[in-house]
C-alpha positions in Angstrom: 6.2 -15.0 -9.4 6.7 -11.4 -10.6 9.0 -10.2 -13.4 9.8 -6.9 -15.1 7.5 -7.6 -18.0 4.5 -8.3 -15.8 5.0 -6.7 -12.4 1.3 -6.9 -11.4 0.4 -8.9 -8.3 -2.8 -10.8 -7.8 -4.5 -12.0 -4.6 -4.7 -15.6 -6.1 -0.8 -15.8 -6.0 -1.0 -15.8 -2.2 -3.3 -18.7 -1.7 -3.2 -19.8 1.9 -1.2 -16.6 2.9 -4.0 -14.0 2.6 -5.5 -12.1 5.6 -8.7 -10.0 5.3 -9.8 -7.1 7.4 -13.6 -7.4 6.8 -16.0 -4.6 6.2 -17.3 -3.1 9.5 -14.1 -4.3 11.2 -11.5 -1.9 12.8 -8.0 -2.9 13.6 -6.0 -0.6 15.8 -2.2 -1.3 15.8 0.6 -2.1 13.4 0.4 -5.1 11.0 3.5 -7.0 9.8 3.0 -9.7 7.2 4.5 -11.8 4.4 1.7 -12.7 2.0 -1.4 -10.7 1.1 -3.6 -8.4 3.1 -7.0 -7.2 1.9 -8.5 -4.3 3.8 -12.2 -4.0 3.4 -12.6 -2.3 6.9 -10.5 0.2 8.8 -6.8 -0.2 9.9 -5.4 2.5 12.2 -1.7 1.8 12.2 1.2 0.9 10.0 1.0 -1.9 7.5 4.3 -3.4 6.6 4.6 -6.3 4.1 8.1 -7.6 3.6 6.9 -9.6 0.7 3.6 -9.8 -1.0 0.6 -7.6 -1.6 -1.6 -5.1 0.2 -5.0 -4.3 -1.3 -7.3 -1.6 0.0 -10.8 -2.1 -1.4 -13.2 0.7 -2.3 -14.8 0.4 1.2 -11.4 0.0 2.9 -9.5 2.7 4.8 -6.0 2.9 6.3 -4.9 5.6 8.7 -1.2 5.1 8.7 1.8 4.2 6.7 1.6 1.4 4.1 4.7 -0.4 2.8 4.7 -3.4 0.5 6.3 -4.6 -2.8 2.9 -4.6 -4.4 -0.1 -2.4 -3.5 -3.5 -2.0 -5.0 -5.7 0.9 -3.8 -9.3 1.5 -4.5 -10.2 3.0 -1.1 -8.6 5.6 1.1 -5.2 5.9 2.7 -4.3 8.7 5.1 -0.5 8.3 5.4 2.6 7.7 3.3 2.6 4.8 0.8 5.7 2.9 -0.2 5.2 0.7 -3.2 8.6 -1.1 -3.4 7.8 -2.7 -6.8 4.4 -1.7 -8.2 1.3 0.2 -7.2 -2.1 0.3 -8.9 -4.5 3.2 -8.1 -8.1 2.6 -9.1 -10.5 5.3 -10.0 -11.9 5.6 -6.5 -8.4 5.7 -4.8 -7.8 8.5 -2.3 -4.3 9.0 -0.8 -3.5 11.8 1.6 0.2 11.5 2.0 3.3 11.0 -0.1 3.4 8.2 -2.6 6.8 6.5 -3.1 6.8 4.1 -6.0 8.9 2.2 -8.6 6.2 1.4 -11.1 2.7 3.0 -11.0 -0.6 2.6 -12.8 -3.2 5.3 -12.1 -6.8 5.3 -13.3 -8.6 8.5 -14.2 -10.3 9.7 -11.1 -7.7 8.6 -8.6 -6.5 11.3 -6.2 -3.2 11.8 -4.4 -2.8 14.7 -2.0 0.9 14.7 -1.5 4.1 14.3 -3.4 4.9 11.5 -5.9 8.4 10.3 -5.3 10.1 7.8 -7.6 12.2 5.1 -5.9 15.2 4.5 -8.1 16.6 1.0 -8.4 19.0 1.5 -5.6 16.9 3.7 -3.3 16.4 2.6 0.2 13.0 3.0 1.9 13.2 4.9 5.1 11.7 3.4 8.3 8.7 5.0 9.9 10.9 6.6 12.6 13.4 8.0 10.0 10.4 9.4 8.0 9.1 11.1 11.1 12.5 12.8 11.7 12.6 14.1 8.2 9.0 15.5 8.4 9.4 17.1 11.8 
């Protein structure tokens, strides 16, 4: 599905495995998934995708940690972001938190208020509770 030459993910690769948080919809709580999630509304909580893709559209907003192999952000995230393979930041992306990545594409206009941290090939991603201990 993905390879080193073309690490980009696409929503169409997850046909039948895609969830959508619609515009004017708010979800409060943590989300665990395998597949794809498109956030057009508001998520207040952690999003954790063991496999797959998380996409935050230009109207979407996440207040919490986001972790997935592939992430596309055009909207706003207030929390740390862990892109285990690839992240794409569109021109309207706004991140307030640390961004952990392996491969990154960033369009002119995207904003990150936090640290950029490269995940080496063998780097382990801390859990949310481990991250809280480090940041306290």
